[in-house]
C-alpha positions in Angstrom: -17.8 -8.5 -33.6 -14.7 -10.0 -31.7 -13.8 -6.6 -30.4 -17.2 -5.9 -29.2 -17.3 -9.3 -27.4 -14.0 -8.5 -25.7 -15.4 -5.2 -24.5 -18.4 -6.8 -23.0 -16.3 -9.4 -21.3 -14.1 -6.7 -19.7 -17.2 -4.9 -18.4 -18.3 -8.0 -16.4 -17.0 -7.8 -12.8 -15.0 -10.7 -11.5 -16.5 -12.8 -8.7 -15.8 -11.6 -5.2 -12.6 -12.5 -3.5 -12.6 -15.2 -0.8 -11.8 -13.7 2.6 -8.1 -13.4 3.3 -6.9 -14.8 6.7 -6.0 -12.3 9.2 -2.2 -11.5 9.4 -0.3 -14.4 11.1 2.0 -11.8 12.5 1.1 -9.4 15.2 2.0 -5.7 14.7 2.4 -3.4 17.8 1.4 0.3 17.9 4.5 2.5 17.9 6.0 1.3 14.6 7.4 4.0 12.3 8.7 3.4 8.9 10.3 5.8 6.5 10.8 5.0 2.8 12.9 6.7 0.0 11.2 6.7 -3.4 13.0 6.7 -6.7 12.5 6.3 -10.4 15.4 4.5 -12.0 17.7 5.6 -9.3 16.7 9.2 -9.2 15.3 10.2 -5.9 11.7 11.5 -6.2 10.3 11.7 -2.7 9.7 10.1 0.6 6.9 8.0 2.3 6.4 7.8 6.0 4.0 5.4 7.7 3.2 4.7 11.4 1.0 2.4 13.3 -0.6 3.9 16.4 -3.4 3.5 18.9 -6.5 5.2 17.7 -7.1 8.6 19.3 -9.8 9.4 21.8 -12.1 10.7 19.0 -11.5 7.6 16.8 -11.9 5.0 19.5 -15.6 4.8 19.1 -15.1 2.9 15.9 -11.5 1.7 15.8 -8.7 0.4 17.9 -5.7 1.3 15.6 -4.7 3.9 13.1 -2.3 3.7 10.3 -1.1 7.1 9.3 1.0 8.1 6.3 2.5 11.0 4.4 4.0 10.8 1.0 5.6 13.8 -0.8 7.7 14.6 -3.8 11.3 15.8 -3.3 12.2 19.5 -3.6 13.7 18.9 -7.1 10.6 17.2 -8.4 8.2 19.8 -6.8 10.1 22.6 -8.5 10.7 21.1 -11.9 7.8 18.7 -12.4 5.0 19.5 -9.9 4.2 19.1 -6.3 2.4 16.0 -5.0 1.7 15.5 -1.3 -0.7 13.0 0.3 -1.8 12.7 4.0 -3.8 9.5 4.7 -5.1 7.6 7.8 -6.7 4.1 7.8 -8.6 3.3 10.9 -8.5 -0.4 11.8 -10.4 -2.8 14.2 -8.6 -5.2 16.5 -8.6 -7.7 13.7 -6.7 -5.2 11.5 -9.7 -4.9 9.1 -10.3 -1.3 7.8 -13.2 0.7 9.4 -12.6 3.9 7.4 -9.9 5.6 5.2 -9.4 9.3 4.8 -6.8 11.2 2.6 -6.0 14.7 1.5 -4.1 15.1 -1.7 -2.3 18.2 -3.0 -1.4 17.8 -6.7 -0.1 21.0 -8.0 -2.6 23.6 -7.1 -5.5 21.1 -6.9 -6.6 19.9 -3.5 -8.6 16.7 -3.2 -10.1 14.9 -0.2 -11.7 11.5 0.1 -13.4 9.5 2.9 -14.2 5.9 2.4 -16.2 3.6 4.8 -15.7 -0.2 5.1 -17.1 -2.7 4.5 -18.9 -1.9 1.2 -22.7 -2.0 1.2 -24.7 -3.4 -1.6 -21.5 -4.0 -3.7 -20.7 -0.2 -3.4 -18.1 1.7 -1.4 -19.5 4.6 0.7 -17.4 7.5 -0.5 -17.4 11.2 0.2 -15.0 13.1 -2.1 -14.2 16.8 -2.9 -12.0 18.7 -5.4 -11.0 22.1 -4.4 -13.8 22.1 -1.9 -16.5 21.2 -4.2 -18.2 17.8 -4.2 -16.6 15.3 -6.5 -18.9 12.2 -6.6 -17.3 8.8 -6.9 -19.3 5.6 -7.7 -17.0 2.5 -7.1 -18.1 -1.2 -6.9 -16.1 -3.4 -4.5 -16.4 -6.9 -3.0 -17.4 -7.5 0.6 -13.7 -7.8 1.8 -12.5 -4.6 0.2 -9.9 -2.5 2.0 -7.7 0.5 1.5 -4.0 0.4 0.5 -2.6 1.2 3.9 -4.4 -1.7 5.7 -3.5 -3.9 2.7 0.2 -3.4 3.4 -0.2 -4.8 6.9 -2.4 -7.6 5.7 0.3 -8.7 3.1 3.1 -8.4 5.8 1.4 -11.0 7.9 0.6 -13.6 5.2 2.4 -17.0 5.2 4.4 -18.3 2.1 2.3 -20.2 -0.4 -1.0 -18.7 0.6 -2.9 -17.0 -2.4 -4.1 -13.5 -1.7 -7.1 -11.8 -3.4 -8.4 -8.5 -2.2 -10.2 -5.5 -3.6 -8.0 -2.4 -2.8 -9.1 1.2 -2.9 -6.1 3.3 -4.2 -6.0 6.5 -6.3 -9.8 6.9 -6.5 -10.1 3.5 -8.2 -10.7 -0.1 -6.9 -8.2 -2.7 -7.9 -8.3 -6.4 -7.7 -5.1 -7.5 -6.2 -4.0 -11.2 -6.7 -0.7 -12.8 -5.8 1.1 -14.9 -3.2 4.0 -14.8 -0.8 7.1 -16.9 -1.6 10.7 -17.4 -0.2 12.9 -14.4 -1.4 16.5 -13.7 -1.7 19.0 -12.2 0.8 19.1 -8.5 0.2 21.4 -5.8 1.5 19.6 -2.6 2.5 20.3 0.6 4.2 19.4 -1.2 7.5 21.7 -4.2 6.8 21.4 -7.7 5.3 18.1 -9.6 5.5 16.7 -12.9 4.5 13.4 -12.1 2.8 10.1 -13.2 1.7 8.8 -11.8 -1.6 5.1 -11.0 -2.5 4.4 -11.0 -6.2 1.1 -9.6 -7.2 -1.0 -8.2 -10.1 -3.6 -5.4 -9.7 -6.4 -5.2 -12.2 -8.9 -2.2 -12.2 -12.3 -3.5 -11.5 -13.9 -1.1 -14.0 -11.3 -1.7 -16.7 -9.8 -5.2 -17.0 -7.2 -3.9 -19.5 -5.7 -1.6 -16.8 -3.2 -3.9 -15.0 -0.2 -3.3 -12.7 2.5 -5.5 -11.2 3.8 -5.2 -7.7 6.7 -6.9 -5.9 7.4 -6.4 -2.1 10.4 -7.9 -0.3 9.8 -8.4 3.5 12.3 -9.4 6.2 11.8 -13.0 7.0 11.6 -12.5 10.8 9.2 -11.5 13.4 8.7 -7.9 12.2 8.2 -8.6 8.5 9.6 -5.2 7.6 8.7 -4.1 4.1 12.3 -3.6 2.9 11.7 -2.7 -0.7 8.6 -2.5 -3.0 8.5 -2.0 -6.7 5.4 -1.1 -8.6 3.9 1.0 -11.4 2.5 4.4 -10.7 1.0 6.7 -13.3 3.1 4.8 -16.0 6.4 4.9 -14.1 8.2 2.2 -12.2 8.7 3.5 -8.7 10.8 1.9 -6.0 10.3 2.4 -2.3 13.3 1.6 0.0 13.0 1.3 3.7 15.6 3.6 5.2 14.5 3.9 8.8 12.5 1.7 11.2 11.7 2.5 14.8 9.3 1.8 17.4 8.1 -1.4 19.4 7.2 -4.7 17.8 6.4 -8.2 19.0 9.7 -9.3 17.9 12.7 -7.3 16.9 14.3 -7.6 13.5 17.9 -8.4 13.7 20.5 -7.0 11.4 23.2 -9.4 10.3 25.7 -6.7 9.6 25.8 -3.0 10.6 25.0 -0.6 7.8 27.9 1.1 6.1 28.2 4.9 5.7 27.0 4.7 2.2 24.8 1.5 2.1 24.1 0.1 -1.3 20.7 0.8 -2.8 18.4 -2.1 -2.4 16.7 -3.5 -5.4 19.2 -2.1 -8.0 19.1 -5.6 -9.7 15.6 -6.6 -8.4 12.5 -6.4 -10.5 14.2 -4.6 -13.4 
């Protein structure tokens, strides 16, 4: 009886999140970030992300576009399996998502997804395929739901001490992300030393309250709020993303306290482990 009651409780969706304030930091188109991905120190791939003006064909609905590409390293692709993702999140001037599109190559399987925001009637508008065939998805989400790319910019702009609650589409599921920004440590990175802010969060799948993930993100405590390092769980593995290159314009430039060495230490070696 207790087990059945627990299952019923897990099936009840949580109340909607309150709207998260818009980012307190302004991000300028032209920013390009490159991350190195590793699992316990072993390189597994790269993740590139850029903030751009929307193209002429996208400007009917959006002002900005966040574009990204993630792919496994040659070693992982050869010995474990290829995984590559192209994604774009179209944003309004207020940085709220309008739509999200992604193409995923996982081994020999090709999947596409298009998601419209905001949800209507508590459901996300989704069009998905698998190897060219329709692959229907039925996902519930609160009125302030967003995709993972736009969520990164939302988190980067939050002030310390403010609670964050958002439903986030990621990996063909919707996750309830809850956490807050707090003062962080001074960390040394491939880009130099930075004072940081740290976001600590927990993500719970809306369709399965027993599926939980933790995430930690260290941001530069300056005008750019660069995402220096992130640690989280992906498919049962703890993956660390380290920022190794940051170019492009910004409202305020991040200053490095020291020039990077030829072989900079790996950020996060003792963080979050």
